[in-house]
PDB file of N, H, CA, C and O in Angstrom:
ATOM      1  N   UNK A   1       0.827  -1.183   0.000  1.00  0.00           N
ATOM      2  CA  UNK A   1       0.000   0.000   0.000  1.00  0.00           C
ATOM      3  C   UNK A   1       0.874   1.251   0.000  1.00  0.00           C
ATOM      4  O   UNK A   1       0.573   2.235  -0.675  1.00  0.00           O
ATOM      5  N   UNK A   2       1.969   1.194   0.775  1.00  0.00           N
ATOM      6  H   UNK A   2       2.213   0.394   1.323  1.00  0.00           H
ATOM      7  CA  UNK A   2       2.847   2.358   0.845  1.00  0.00           C
ATOM      8  C   UNK A   2       3.450   2.670  -0.524  1.00  0.00           C
ATOM      9  O   UNK A   2       3.581   3.836  -0.895  1.00  0.00           O
ATOM     10  N   UNK A   3       3.815   1.630  -1.274  1.00  0.00           N
ATOM     11  H   UNK A   3       3.709   0.682  -0.973  1.00  0.00           H
ATOM     12  CA  UNK A   3       4.398   1.831  -2.593  1.00  0.00           C
ATOM     13  C   UNK A   3       3.378   2.477  -3.533  1.00  0.00           C
ATOM     14  O   UNK A   3       3.719   3.377  -4.300  1.00  0.00           O
ATOM     15  N   UNK A   4       2.134   2.020  -3.471  1.00  0.00           N
ATOM     16  H   UNK A   4       1.856   1.289  -2.847  1.00  0.00           H
ATOM     17  CA  UNK A   4       1.073   2.614  -4.297  1.00  0.00           C
ATOM     18  C   UNK A   4       0.855   4.075  -3.907  1.00  0.00           C
ATOM     19  O   UNK A   4       0.633   4.927  -4.768  1.00  0.00           O
ATOM     20  N   UNK A   5       0.919   4.360  -2.610  1.00  0.00           N
ATOM     21  H   UNK A   5       1.099   3.668  -1.910  1.00  0.00           H
ATOM     22  CA  UNK A   5       0.744   5.729  -2.132  1.00  0.00           C
ATOM     23  C   UNK A   5       1.866   6.630  -2.643  1.00  0.00           C
ATOM     24  O   UNK A   5       1.620   7.756  -3.074  1.00  0.00           O
ATOM     25  N   UNK A   6       3.093   6.128  -2.592  1.00  0.00           N
ATOM     26  H   UNK A   6       3.293   5.213  -2.242  1.00  0.00           H
ATOM     27  CA  UNK A   6       4.219   6.922  -3.074  1.00  0.00           C
ATOM     28  C   UNK A   6       4.124   7.166  -4.582  1.00  0.00           C
ATOM     29  O   UNK A   6       4.449   8.251  -5.063  1.00  0.00           O
ATOM     30  N   UNK A   7       3.676   6.147  -5.323  1.00  0.00           N
ATOM     31  H   UNK A   7       3.412   5.265  -4.933  1.00  0.00           H
ATOM     32  CA  UNK A   7       3.495   6.315  -6.771  1.00  0.00           C
ATOM     33  C   UNK A   7       2.418   7.357  -7.064  1.00  0.00           C
ATOM     34  O   UNK A   7       2.572   8.176  -7.969  1.00  0.00           O
ATOM     35  N   UNK A   8       1.335   7.323  -6.301  1.00  0.00           N
ATOM     36  H   UNK A   8       1.210   6.657  -5.565  1.00  0.00           H
ATOM     37  CA  UNK A   8       0.266   8.307  -6.486  1.00  0.00           C
ATOM     38  C   UNK A   8       0.780   9.722  -6.211  1.00  0.00           C
ATOM     39  O   UNK A   8       0.439  10.659  -6.932  1.00  0.00           O
ATOM     40  N   UNK A   9       1.590   9.873  -5.182  1.00  0.00           N
ATOM     41  H   UNK A   9       1.867   9.112  -4.596  1.00  0.00           H
ATOM     42  CA  UNK A   9       2.151  11.191  -4.866  1.00  0.00           C
ATOM     43  C   UNK A   9       3.091  11.665  -5.970  1.00  0.00           C
ATOM     44  O   UNK A   9       3.109  12.850  -6.302  1.00  0.00           O
ATOM     45  N   UNK A  10       3.867  10.752  -6.537  1.00  0.00           N
ATOM     46  H   UNK A  10       3.852   9.790  -6.267  1.00  0.00           H
ATOM     47  CA  UNK A  10       4.736  11.131  -7.657  1.00  0.00           C
ATOM     48  C   UNK A  10       3.901  11.601  -8.836  1.00  0.00           C
ATOM     49  O   UNK A  10       4.243  12.587  -9.488  1.00  0.00           O
ATOM     50  N   UNK A  11       2.806  10.897  -9.113  1.00  0.00           N
ATOM     51  H   UNK A  11       2.528  10.096  -8.584  1.00  0.00           H
ATOM     52  CA  UNK A  11       1.913  11.317 -10.196  1.00  0.00           C
ATOM     53  C   UNK A  11       1.341  12.707  -9.917  1.00  0.00           C
ATOM     54  O   UNK A  11       1.275  13.546 -10.816  1.00  0.00           O
ATOM     55  N   UNK A  12       0.931  12.947  -8.677  1.00  0.00           N
ATOM     56  H   UNK A  12       0.985  12.266  -7.947  1.00  0.00           H
ATOM     57  CA  UNK A  12       0.376  14.253  -8.319  1.00  0.00           C
ATOM     58  C   UNK A  12       1.412  15.358  -8.525  1.00  0.00           C
ATOM     59  O   UNK A  12       1.082  16.446  -8.998  1.00  0.00           O
ATOM     60  N   UNK A  13       2.658  15.075  -8.171  1.00  0.00           N
ATOM     61  H   UNK A  13       2.927  14.192  -7.787  1.00  0.00           H
ATOM     62  CA  UNK A  13       3.723  16.067  -8.353  1.00  0.00           C
ATOM     63  C   UNK A  13       4.005  16.322  -9.831  1.00  0.00           C
ATOM     64  O   UNK A  13       4.489  17.391 -10.204  1.00  0.00           O
ATOM     65  N   UNK A  14       3.698  15.330 -10.670  1.00  0.00           N
ATOM     66  H   UNK A  14       3.305  14.462 -10.367  1.00  0.00           H
ATOM     67  CA  UNK A  14       3.873  15.482 -12.111  1.00  0.00           C
ATOM     68  C   UNK A  14       2.670  16.149 -12.775  1.00  0.00           C
ATOM     69  O   UNK A  14       2.630  16.288 -13.998  1.00  0.00           O
ATOM     70  N   UNK A  15       1.692  16.562 -11.969  1.00  0.00           N
ATOM     71  H   UNK A  15       1.724  16.450 -10.975  1.00  0.00           H
ATOM     72  CA  UNK A  15       0.542  17.275 -12.501  1.00  0.00           C
ATOM     73  C   UNK A  15      -0.649  16.409 -12.860  1.00  0.00           C
ATOM     74  O   UNK A  15      -1.632  16.911 -13.405  1.00  0.00           O
ATOM     75  N   UNK A  16      -0.583  15.125 -12.567  1.00  0.00           N
ATOM     76  H   UNK A  16       0.215  14.718 -12.124  1.00  0.00           H
ATOM     77  CA  UNK A  16      -1.709  14.233 -12.854  1.00  0.00           C
ATOM     78  C   UNK A  16      -2.756  14.428 -11.757  1.00  0.00           C
ATOM     79  O   UNK A  16      -2.459  14.281 -10.571  1.00  0.00           O
ATOM     80  N   UNK A  17      -3.965  14.756 -12.159  1.00  0.00           N
ATOM     81  H   UNK A  17      -4.206  14.875 -13.122  1.00  0.00           H
ATOM     82  CA  UNK A  17      -5.020  15.061 -11.187  1.00  0.00           C
ATOM     83  C   UNK A  17      -5.741  13.811 -10.686  1.00  0.00           C
ATOM     84  O   UNK A  17      -6.158  13.760  -9.529  1.00  0.00           O
ATOM     85  N   UNK A  18      -5.889  12.819 -11.534  1.00  0.00           N
ATOM     86  H   UNK A  18      -5.550  12.861 -12.474  1.00  0.00           H
ATOM     87  CA  UNK A  18      -6.659  11.623 -11.185  1.00  0.00           C
ATOM     88  C   UNK A  18      -5.711  10.554 -10.635  1.00  0.00           C
ATOM     89  O   UNK A  18      -5.206   9.718 -11.384  1.00  0.00           O
ATOM     90  N   UNK A  19      -5.474  10.590  -9.312  1.00  0.00           N
ATOM     91  H   UNK A  19      -5.885  11.269  -8.703  1.00  0.00           H
ATOM     92  CA  UNK A  19      -4.567   9.630  -8.687  1.00  0.00           C
ATOM     93  C   UNK A  19      -5.339   8.694  -7.752  1.00  0.00           C
ATOM     94  O   UNK A  19      -6.471   8.981  -7.361  1.00  0.00           O
ATOM     95  N   UNK A  20      -4.717   7.590  -7.409  1.00  0.00           N
ATOM     96  H   UNK A  20      -3.798   7.357  -7.727  1.00  0.00           H
ATOM     97  CA  UNK A  20      -5.314   6.631  -6.480  1.00  0.00           C
ATOM     98  C   UNK A  20      -5.502   7.300  -5.125  1.00  0.00           C
ATOM     99  O   UNK A  20      -4.541   7.843  -4.581  1.00  0.00           O
ATOM    100  N   UNK A  21      -6.712   7.280  -4.560  1.00  0.00           N
ATOM    101  H   UNK A  21      -7.493   6.839  -5.003  1.00  0.00           H
ATOM    102  CA  UNK A  21      -6.981   7.947  -3.278  1.00  0.00           C
ATOM    103  C   UNK A  21      -6.515   7.092  -2.086  1.00  0.00           C
ATOM    104  O   UNK A  21      -7.328   6.663  -1.268  1.00  0.00           O
ATOM    105  N   UNK A  22      -5.231   6.858  -2.003  1.00  0.00           N
ATOM    106  H   UNK A  22      -4.571   7.207  -2.668  1.00  0.00           H
ATOM    107  CA  UNK A  22      -4.645   6.003  -0.969  1.00  0.00           C
ATOM    108  C   UNK A  22      -4.936   6.502   0.443  1.00  0.00           C
ATOM    109  O   UNK A  22      -4.983   5.700   1.376  1.00  0.00           O
ATOM    110  N   UNK A  23      -5.132   7.803   0.618  1.00  0.00           N
ATOM    111  H   UNK A  23      -5.095   8.454  -0.140  1.00  0.00           H
ATOM    112  CA  UNK A  23      -5.344   8.393   1.938  1.00  0.00           C
ATOM    113  C   UNK A  23      -6.634   7.914   2.587  1.00  0.00           C
ATOM    114  O   UNK A  23      -6.849   8.139   3.778  1.00  0.00           O
ATOM    115  N   UNK A  24      -7.492   7.257   1.818  1.00  0.00           N
ATOM    116  H   UNK A  24      -7.318   7.074   0.850  1.00  0.00           H
ATOM    117  CA  UNK A  24      -8.752   6.739   2.369  1.00  0.00           C
ATOM    118  C   UNK A  24      -8.580   5.390   3.057  1.00  0.00           C
ATOM    119  O   UNK A  24      -9.532   4.862   3.631  1.00  0.00           O
ATOM    120  N   UNK A  25      -7.385   4.835   3.004  1.00  0.00           N
ATOM    121  H   UNK A  25      -6.611   5.264   2.537  1.00  0.00           H
ATOM    122  CA  UNK A  25      -7.116   3.543   3.633  1.00  0.00           C
ATOM    123  C   UNK A  25      -6.701   3.771   5.082  1.00  0.00           C
ATOM    124  O   UNK A  25      -5.764   4.521   5.358  1.00  0.00           O
ATOM    125  N   UNK A  26      -7.406   3.118   6.003  1.00  0.00           N
ATOM    126  H   UNK A  26      -8.166   2.509   5.779  1.00  0.00           H
ATOM    127  CA  UNK A  26      -7.090   3.168   7.429  1.00  0.00           C
ATOM    128  C   UNK A  26      -7.006   1.730   7.944  1.00  0.00           C
ATOM    129  O   UNK A  26      -7.404   0.798   7.245  1.00  0.00           O
ATOM    130  N   UNK A  27      -6.492   1.548   9.154  1.00  0.00           N
ATOM    131  H   UNK A  27      -6.168   2.305   9.722  1.00  0.00           H
ATOM    132  CA  UNK A  27      -6.442   0.198   9.687  1.00  0.00           C
ATOM    133  C   UNK A  27      -7.812  -0.195  10.232  1.00  0.00           C
ATOM    134  O   UNK A  27      -8.756   0.592  10.159  1.00  0.00           O
ATOM    135  N   UNK A  28      -7.929  -1.404  10.779  1.00  0.00           N
ATOM    136  H   UNK A  28      -7.163  -2.043  10.839  1.00  0.00           H
ATOM    137  CA  UNK A  28      -9.236  -1.909  11.214  1.00  0.00           C
ATOM    138  C   UNK A  28      -9.841  -1.132  12.376  1.00  0.00           C
ATOM    139  O   UNK A  28     -11.027  -1.282  12.669  1.00  0.00           O
ATOM    140  N   UNK A  29      -9.041  -0.307  13.038  1.00  0.00           N
ATOM    141  H   UNK A  29      -8.078  -0.185  12.800  1.00  0.00           H
ATOM    142  CA  UNK A  29      -9.544   0.540  14.127  1.00  0.00           C
ATOM    143  C   UNK A  29      -9.811   1.972  13.666  1.00  0.00           C
ATOM    144  O   UNK A  29     -10.234   2.815  14.457  1.00  0.00           O
ATOM    145  N   UNK A  30      -9.562   2.241  12.385  1.00  0.00           N
ATOM    146  H   UNK A  30      -9.218   1.555  11.743  1.00  0.00           H
ATOM    147  CA  UNK A  30      -9.774   3.585  11.855  1.00  0.00           C
ATOM    148  C   UNK A  30      -8.573   4.494  11.987  1.00  0.00           C
ATOM    149  O   UNK A  30      -8.659   5.688  11.704  1.00  0.00           O
ATOM    150  N   UNK A  31      -7.434   3.925  12.423  1.00  0.00           N
ATOM    151  H   UNK A  31      -7.365   2.955  12.653  1.00  0.00           H
ATOM    152  CA  UNK A  31      -6.226   4.737  12.607  1.00  0.00           C
ATOM    153  C   UNK A  31      -5.551   5.014  11.264  1.00  0.00           C
ATOM    154  O   UNK A  31      -5.604   4.201  10.342  1.00  0.00           O
ATOM    155  N   UNK A  32      -4.923   6.167  11.183  1.00  0.00           N
ATOM    156  H   UNK A  32      -4.880   6.828  11.933  1.00  0.00           H
ATOM    157  CA  UNK A  32      -4.212   6.570   9.982  1.00  0.00           C
ATOM    158  C   UNK A  32      -2.907   5.790   9.856  1.00  0.00           C
ATOM    159  O   UNK A  32      -2.410   5.218  10.826  1.00  0.00           O
ATOM    160  N   UNK A  33      -2.367   5.779   8.643  1.00  0.00           N
ATOM    161  H   UNK A  33      -2.771   6.244   7.855  1.00  0.00           H
ATOM    162  CA  UNK A  33      -1.183   4.983   8.329  1.00  0.00           C
ATOM    163  C   UNK A  33       0.080   5.844   8.429  1.00  0.00           C
ATOM    164  O   UNK A  33       0.283   6.725   7.594  1.00  0.00           O
ATOM    165  N   UNK A  34       0.918   5.612   9.419  1.00  0.00           N
ATOM    166  H   UNK A  34       0.752   4.896  10.098  1.00  0.00           H
ATOM    167  CA  UNK A  34       2.093   6.465   9.621  1.00  0.00           C
ATOM    168  C   UNK A  34       3.138   6.392   8.512  1.00  0.00           C
ATOM    169  O   UNK A  34       3.961   7.300   8.396  1.00  0.00           O
ATOM    170  N   UNK A  35       3.130   5.338   7.691  1.00  0.00           N
ATOM    171  H   UNK A  35       2.461   4.601   7.785  1.00  0.00           H
ATOM    172  CA  UNK A  35       4.150   5.206   6.647  1.00  0.00           C
ATOM    173  C   UNK A  35       3.712   5.754   5.292  1.00  0.00           C
ATOM    174  O   UNK A  35       4.459   5.653   4.318  1.00  0.00           O
ATOM    175  N   UNK A  36       2.515   6.330   5.216  1.00  0.00           N
ATOM    176  H   UNK A  36       1.908   6.412   6.007  1.00  0.00           H
ATOM    177  CA  UNK A  36       2.087   6.963   3.968  1.00  0.00           C
ATOM    178  C   UNK A  36       2.882   8.251   3.770  1.00  0.00           C
ATOM    179  O   UNK A  36       3.385   8.820   4.738  1.00  0.00           O
ATOM    180  N   UNK A  37       3.000   8.718   2.525  1.00  0.00           N
ATOM    181  H   UNK A  37       2.591   8.256   1.738  1.00  0.00           H
ATOM    182  CA  UNK A  37       3.738   9.959   2.270  1.00  0.00           C
ATOM    183  C   UNK A  37       3.217  11.117   3.128  1.00  0.00           C
ATOM    184  O   UNK A  37       2.016  11.384   3.167  1.00  0.00           O
ATOM    185  N   UNK A  38       4.128  11.789   3.803  1.00  0.00           N
ATOM    186  H   UNK A  38       5.104  11.572   3.771  1.00  0.00           H
ATOM    187  CA  UNK A  38       3.744  12.915   4.650  1.00  0.00           C
ATOM    188  C   UNK A  38       3.264  12.503   6.029  1.00  0.00           C
ATOM    189  O   UNK A  38       2.963  13.360   6.859  1.00  0.00           O
ATOM    190  N   UNK A  39       3.188  11.197   6.286  1.00  0.00           N
ATOM    191  H   UNK A  39       3.434  10.501   5.612  1.00  0.00           H
ATOM    192  CA  UNK A  39       2.764  10.691   7.586  1.00  0.00           C
ATOM    193  C   UNK A  39       1.292  10.946   7.870  1.00  0.00           C
ATOM    194  O   UNK A  39       0.538  11.362   6.990  1.00  0.00           O
ATOM    195  N   UNK A  40       0.899  10.693   9.104  1.00  0.00           N
ATOM    196  H   UNK A  40       1.512  10.355   9.819  1.00  0.00           H
ATOM    197  CA  UNK A  40      -0.511  10.858   9.469  1.00  0.00           C
ATOM    198  C   UNK A  40      -1.036  12.284   9.293  1.00  0.00           C
ATOM    199  O   UNK A  40      -2.227  12.488   9.057  1.00  0.00           O
ATOM    200  N   UNK A  41      -0.144  13.266   9.408  1.00  0.00           N
ATOM    201  H   UNK A  41       0.823  13.101   9.599  1.00  0.00           H
ATOM    202  CA  UNK A  41      -0.583  14.659   9.264  1.00  0.00           C
ATOM    203  C   UNK A  41      -1.085  14.930   7.848  1.00  0.00           C
ATOM    204  O   UNK A  41      -2.119  15.572   7.665  1.00  0.00           O
ATOM    205  N   UNK A  42      -0.361  14.445   6.856  1.00  0.00           N
ATOM    206  H   UNK A  42       0.479  13.923   7.004  1.00  0.00           H
ATOM    207  CA  UNK A  42      -0.772  14.658   5.464  1.00  0.00           C
ATOM    208  C   UNK A  42      -2.042  13.871   5.149  1.00  0.00           C
ATOM    209  O   UNK A  42      -2.927  14.365   4.451  1.00  0.00           O
ATOM    210  N   UNK A  43      -2.127  12.642   5.666  1.00  0.00           N
ATOM    211  H   UNK A  43      -1.408  12.240   6.233  1.00  0.00           H
ATOM    212  CA  UNK A  43      -3.321  11.831   5.438  1.00  0.00           C
ATOM    213  C   UNK A  43      -4.529  12.498   6.097  1.00  0.00           C
ATOM    214  O   UNK A  43      -5.608  12.559   5.508  1.00  0.00           O
ATOM    215  N   UNK A  44      -4.341  12.994   7.314  1.00  0.00           N
ATOM    216  H   UNK A  44      -3.464  12.944   7.792  1.00  0.00           H
ATOM    217  CA  UNK A  44      -5.429  13.667   8.023  1.00  0.00           C
ATOM    218  C   UNK A  44      -5.900  14.900   7.256  1.00  0.00           C
ATOM    219  O   UNK A  44      -7.101  15.156   7.163  1.00  0.00           O
ATOM    220  N   UNK A  45      -4.968  15.654   6.714  1.00  0.00           N
ATOM    221  H   UNK A  45      -3.993  15.446   6.789  1.00  0.00           H
ATOM    222  CA  UNK A  45      -5.332  16.864   5.964  1.00  0.00           C
ATOM    223  C   UNK A  45      -6.200  16.516   4.755  1.00  0.00           C
ATOM    224  O   UNK A  45      -7.183  17.204   4.477  1.00  0.00           O
ATOM    225  N   UNK A  46      -5.837  15.445   4.036  1.00  0.00           N
ATOM    226  H   UNK A  46      -5.038  14.887   4.262  1.00  0.00           H
ATOM    227  CA  UNK A  46      -6.634  15.041   2.867  1.00  0.00           C
ATOM    228  C   UNK A  46      -8.020  14.566   3.299  1.00  0.00           C
ATOM    229  O   UNK A  46      -9.019  14.895   2.658  1.00  0.00           O
ATOM    230  N   UNK A  47      -8.080  13.801   4.373  1.00  0.00           N
ATOM    231  H   UNK A  47      -7.268  13.534   4.893  1.00  0.00           H
ATOM    232  CA  UNK A  47      -9.375  13.296   4.848  1.00  0.00           C
ATOM    233  C   UNK A  47     -10.260  14.427   5.362  1.00  0.00           C
ATOM    234  O   UNK A  47     -11.465  14.436   5.111  1.00  0.00           O
ATOM    235  N   UNK A  48      -9.671  15.374   6.075  1.00  0.00           N
ATOM    236  H   UNK A  48      -8.692  15.366   6.279  1.00  0.00           H
ATOM    237  CA  UNK A  48     -10.438  16.516   6.567  1.00  0.00           C
ATOM    238  C   UNK A  48     -10.970  17.346   5.402  1.00  0.00           C
ATOM    239  O   UNK A  48     -12.075  17.885   5.474  1.00  0.00           O
ATOM    240  N   UNK A  49     -10.193  17.448   4.341  1.00  0.00           N
ATOM    241  H   UNK A  49      -9.296  17.010   4.282  1.00  0.00           H
ATOM    242  CA  UNK A  49     -10.634  18.178   3.150  1.00  0.00           C
ATOM    243  C   UNK A  49     -11.874  17.517   2.536  1.00  0.00           C
ATOM    244  O   UNK A  49     -12.699  18.186   1.913  1.00  0.00           O
ATOM    245  N   UNK A  50     -11.994  16.202   2.717  1.00  0.00           N
ATOM    246  H   UNK A  50     -11.324  15.658   3.223  1.00  0.00           H
ATOM    247  CA  UNK A  50     -13.150  15.460   2.214  1.00  0.00           C
ATOM    248  C   UNK A  50     -14.309  15.445   3.214  1.00  0.00           C
ATOM    249  O   UNK A  50     -15.353  14.851   2.947  1.00  0.00           O
ATOM    250  N   UNK A  51     -14.125  16.097   4.359  1.00  0.00           N
ATOM    251  H   UNK A  51     -13.277  16.580   4.576  1.00  0.00           H
ATOM    252  CA  UNK A  51     -15.220  16.225   5.310  1.00  0.00           C
ATOM    253  C   UNK A  51     -15.171  15.289   6.508  1.00  0.00           C
ATOM    254  O   UNK A  51     -16.107  15.270   7.307  1.00  0.00           O
ATOM    255  N   UNK A  52     -14.107  14.514   6.653  1.00  0.00           N
ATOM    256  H   UNK A  52     -13.347  14.529   6.003  1.00  0.00           H
ATOM    257  CA  UNK A  52     -13.984  13.603   7.787  1.00  0.00           C
ATOM    258  C   UNK A  52     -13.426  14.331   8.999  1.00  0.00           C
ATOM    259  O   UNK A  52     -12.700  15.317   8.870  1.00  0.00           O
ATOM    260  N   UNK A  53     -13.773  13.834  10.170  1.00  0.00           N
ATOM    261  H   UNK A  53     -14.362  13.033  10.275  1.00  0.00           H
ATOM    262  CA  UNK A  53     -13.238  14.373  11.410  1.00  0.00           C
ATOM    263  C   UNK A  53     -12.165  13.423  11.920  1.00  0.00           C
ATOM    264  O   UNK A  53     -12.369  12.210  11.966  1.00  0.00           O
ATOM    265  N   UNK A  54     -11.029  13.976  12.300  1.00  0.00           N
ATOM    266  H   UNK A  54     -10.863  14.962  12.263  1.00  0.00           H
ATOM    267  CA  UNK A  54      -9.907  13.183  12.773  1.00  0.00           C
ATOM    268  C   UNK A  54      -9.716  13.446  14.264  1.00  0.00           C
ATOM    269  O   UNK A  54      -9.636  14.593  14.703  1.00  0.00           O
ATOM    270  N   UNK A  55      -9.645  12.356  15.035  1.00  0.00           N
ATOM    271  H   UNK A  55      -9.710  11.424  14.678  1.00  0.00           H
ATOM    272  CA  UNK A  55      -9.370  12.492  16.463  1.00  0.00           C
ATOM    273  C   UNK A  55      -7.856  12.443  16.657  1.00  0.00           C
ATOM    274  O   UNK A  55      -7.169  11.729  15.927  1.00  0.00           O
ATOM    275  N   UNK A  56      -7.332  13.178  17.615  1.00  0.00           N
ATOM    276  H   UNK A  56      -7.891  13.757  18.208  1.00  0.00           H
ATOM    277  CA  UNK A  56      -5.877  13.218  17.822  1.00  0.00           C
ATOM    278  C   UNK A  56      -5.325  11.853  18.238  1.00  0.00           C
ATOM    279  O   UNK A  56      -6.059  10.964  18.670  1.00  0.00           O
ATOM    280  N   UNK A  57      -4.010  11.723  18.093  1.00  0.00           N
ATOM    281  H   UNK A  57      -3.414  12.445  17.743  1.00  0.00           H
ATOM    282  CA  UNK A  57      -3.374  10.479  18.501  1.00  0.00           C
ATOM    283  C   UNK A  57      -3.511  10.274  19.998  1.00  0.00           C
ATOM    284  O   UNK A  57      -3.600  11.233  20.765  1.00  0.00           O
ATOM    285  N   UNK A  58      -3.527   9.009  20.405  1.00  0.00           N
ATOM    286  H   UNK A  58      -3.454   8.230  19.782  1.00  0.00           H
ATOM    287  CA  UNK A  58      -3.617   8.659  21.822  1.00  0.00           C
ATOM    288  C   UNK A  58      -2.398   7.829  22.185  1.00  0.00           C
ATOM    289  O   UNK A  58      -2.282   6.676  21.768  1.00  0.00           O
ATOM    290  N   UNK A  59      -1.491   8.406  22.957  1.00  0.00           N
ATOM    291  H   UNK A  59      -1.585   9.342  23.296  1.00  0.00           H
ATOM    292  CA  UNK A  59      -0.262   7.702  23.310  1.00  0.00           C
ATOM    293  C   UNK A  59       0.542   7.401  22.065  1.00  0.00           C
ATOM    294  O   UNK A  59       0.951   8.312  21.346  1.00  0.00           O
ATOM    295  N   UNK A  60       0.771   6.116  21.808  1.00  0.00           N
ATOM    296  H   UNK A  60       0.438   5.376  22.392  1.00  0.00           H
ATOM    297  CA  UNK A  60       1.538   5.721  20.627  1.00  0.00           C
ATOM    298  C   UNK A  60       0.654   5.422  19.428  1.00  0.00           C
ATOM    299  O   UNK A  60       1.164   5.152  18.341  1.00  0.00           O
ATOM    300  N   UNK A  61      -0.672   5.464  19.606  1.00  0.00           N
ATOM    301  H   UNK A  61      -1.086   5.684  20.489  1.00  0.00           H
ATOM    302  CA  UNK A  61      -1.576   5.204  18.488  1.00  0.00           C
ATOM    303  C   UNK A  61      -1.698   6.456  17.628  1.00  0.00           C
ATOM    304  O   UNK A  61      -1.820   7.565  18.147  1.00  0.00           O
ATOM    305  N   UNK A  62      -1.664   6.271  16.291  1.00  0.00           N
ATOM    306  H   UNK A  62      -1.565   5.370  15.868  1.00  0.00           H
ATOM    307  CA  UNK A  62      -1.802   7.434  15.405  1.00  0.00           C
ATOM    308  C   UNK A  62      -3.220   8.008  15.450  1.00  0.00           C
ATOM    309  O   UNK A  62      -4.120   7.393  16.021  1.00  0.00           O
ATOM    310  N   UNK A  63      -3.417   9.177  14.852  1.00  0.00           N
ATOM    311  H   UNK A  63      -2.685   9.676  14.389  1.00  0.00           H
ATOM    312  CA  UNK A  63      -4.763   9.759  14.794  1.00  0.00           C
ATOM    313  C   UNK A  63      -5.738   8.785  14.149  1.00  0.00           C
ATOM    314  O   UNK A  63      -5.343   7.837  13.471  1.00  0.00           O
ATOM    315  N   UNK A  64      -7.016   9.040  14.378  1.00  0.00           N
ATOM    316  H   UNK A  64      -7.338   9.809  14.929  1.00  0.00           H
ATOM    317  CA  UNK A  64      -8.064   8.107  13.946  1.00  0.00           C
ATOM    318  C   UNK A  64      -9.203   8.870  13.265  1.00  0.00           C
ATOM    319  O   UNK A  64      -9.490  10.016  13.611  1.00  0.00           O
ATOM    320  N   UNK A  65      -9.842   8.221  12.297  1.00  0.00           N
ATOM    321  H   UNK A  65      -9.609   7.290  12.016  1.00  0.00           H
ATOM    322  CA  UNK A  65     -11.015   8.805  11.637  1.00  0.00           C
ATOM    323  C   UNK A  65     -12.217   8.545  12.532  1.00  0.00           C
ATOM    324  O   UNK A  65     -12.521   7.398  12.862  1.00  0.00           O
ATOM    325  N   UNK A  66     -12.890   9.601  12.917  1.00  0.00           N
ATOM    326  H   UNK A  66     -12.643  10.533  12.648  1.00  0.00           H
ATOM    327  CA  UNK A  66     -14.071   9.489  13.782  1.00  0.00           C
ATOM    328  C   UNK A  66     -15.226   8.867  13.000  1.00  0.00           C
ATOM    329  O   UNK A  66     -15.484   9.255  11.861  1.00  0.00           O
ATOM    330  N   UNK A  67     -15.912   7.914  13.601  1.00  0.00           N
ATOM    331  H   UNK A  67     -15.703   7.599  14.526  1.00  0.00           H
ATOM    332  CA  UNK A  67     -17.065   7.236  12.983  1.00  0.00           C
ATOM    333  C   UNK A  67     -16.726   6.626  11.628  1.00  0.00           C
ATOM    334  O   UNK A  67     -17.549   6.643  10.712  1.00  0.00           O
ATOM    335  N   UNK A  68     -15.512   6.086  11.500  1.00  0.00           N
ATOM    336  H   UNK A  68     -14.843   6.072  12.244  1.00  0.00           H
ATOM    337  CA  UNK A  68     -15.092   5.550  10.200  1.00  0.00           C
ATOM    338  C   UNK A  68     -15.953   4.385   9.739  1.00  0.00           C
ATOM    339  O   UNK A  68     -16.051   4.130   8.538  1.00  0.00           O
ATOM    340  N   UNK A  69     -16.578   3.675  10.668  1.00  0.00           N
ATOM    341  H   UNK A  69     -16.498   3.882  11.643  1.00  0.00           H
ATOM    342  CA  UNK A  69     -17.383   2.507  10.317  1.00  0.00           C
ATOM    343  C   UNK A  69     -18.513   2.801   9.358  1.00  0.00           C
ATOM    344  O   UNK A  69     -18.887   1.945   8.556  1.00  0.00           O
ATOM    345  N   UNK A  70     -19.064   4.002   9.431  1.00  0.00           N
ATOM    346  H   UNK A  70     -18.761   4.697  10.082  1.00  0.00           H
ATOM    347  CA  UNK A  70     -20.184   4.311   8.540  1.00  0.00           C
ATOM    348  C   UNK A  70     -19.721   4.606   7.101  1.00  0.00           C
ATOM    349  O   UNK A  70     -20.546   4.768   6.202  1.00  0.00           O
ATOM    350  N   UNK A  71     -18.402   4.672   6.893  1.00  0.00           N
ATOM    351  H   UNK A  71     -17.731   4.540   7.623  1.00  0.00           H
ATOM    352  CA  UNK A  71     -17.874   4.935   5.554  1.00  0.00           C
ATOM    353  C   UNK A  71     -17.267   3.691   4.907  1.00  0.00           C
ATOM    354  O   UNK A  71     -16.777   3.753   3.779  1.00  0.00           O
ATOM    355  N   UNK A  72     -17.299   2.558   5.623  1.00  0.00           N
ATOM    356  H   UNK A  72     -17.697   2.508   6.539  1.00  0.00           H
ATOM    357  CA  UNK A  72     -16.678   1.341   5.106  1.00  0.00           C
ATOM    358  C   UNK A  72     -17.408   0.823   3.877  1.00  0.00           C
ATOM    359  O   UNK A  72     -18.625   0.956   3.750  1.00  0.00           O
ATOM    360  N   UNK A  73     -16.645   0.239   2.987  1.00  0.00           N
ATOM    361  H   UNK A  73     -15.656   0.132   3.089  1.00  0.00           H
ATOM    362  CA  UNK A  73     -17.186  -0.336   1.760  1.00  0.00           C
ATOM    363  C   UNK A  73     -16.852  -1.825   1.769  1.00  0.00           C
ATOM    364  O   UNK A  73     -15.693  -2.195   1.955  1.00  0.00           O
ATOM    365  N   UNK A  74     -17.840  -2.673   1.574  1.00  0.00           N
ATOM    366  H   UNK A  74     -18.782  -2.372   1.423  1.00  0.00           H
ATOM    367  CA  UNK A  74     -17.597  -4.109   1.481  1.00  0.00           C
ATOM    368  C   UNK A  74     -17.222  -4.450   0.051  1.00  0.00           C
ATOM    369  O   UNK A  74     -17.903  -4.065  -0.899  1.00  0.00           O
ATOM    370  N   UNK A  75     -16.132  -5.176  -0.081  1.00  0.00           N
ATOM    371  H   UNK A  75     -15.578  -5.489   0.690  1.00  0.00           H
ATOM    372  CA  UNK A  75     -15.675  -5.568  -1.405  1.00  0.00           C
ATOM    373  C   UNK A  75     -15.967  -7.042  -1.644  1.00  0.00           C
ATOM    374  O   UNK A  75     -15.655  -7.568  -2.712  1.00  0.00           O
TER     375      UNK A  75
END
């Protein structure tokens, strides 16, 4: 996932507008992914821009998407 995220960021830097929305991927608890480009802060900024609320990190746990369960998609 991290490799796909980095490729998407490279595409964005090259001016490509339609990139893979990797920032929408969270873990099973709704926590953000610390190894994505820009870390949890960049992921949180993209999610907040889409209207999501992010709760601050708790101890060693990264920030979390509030009420993420209602946005889950079954594949």
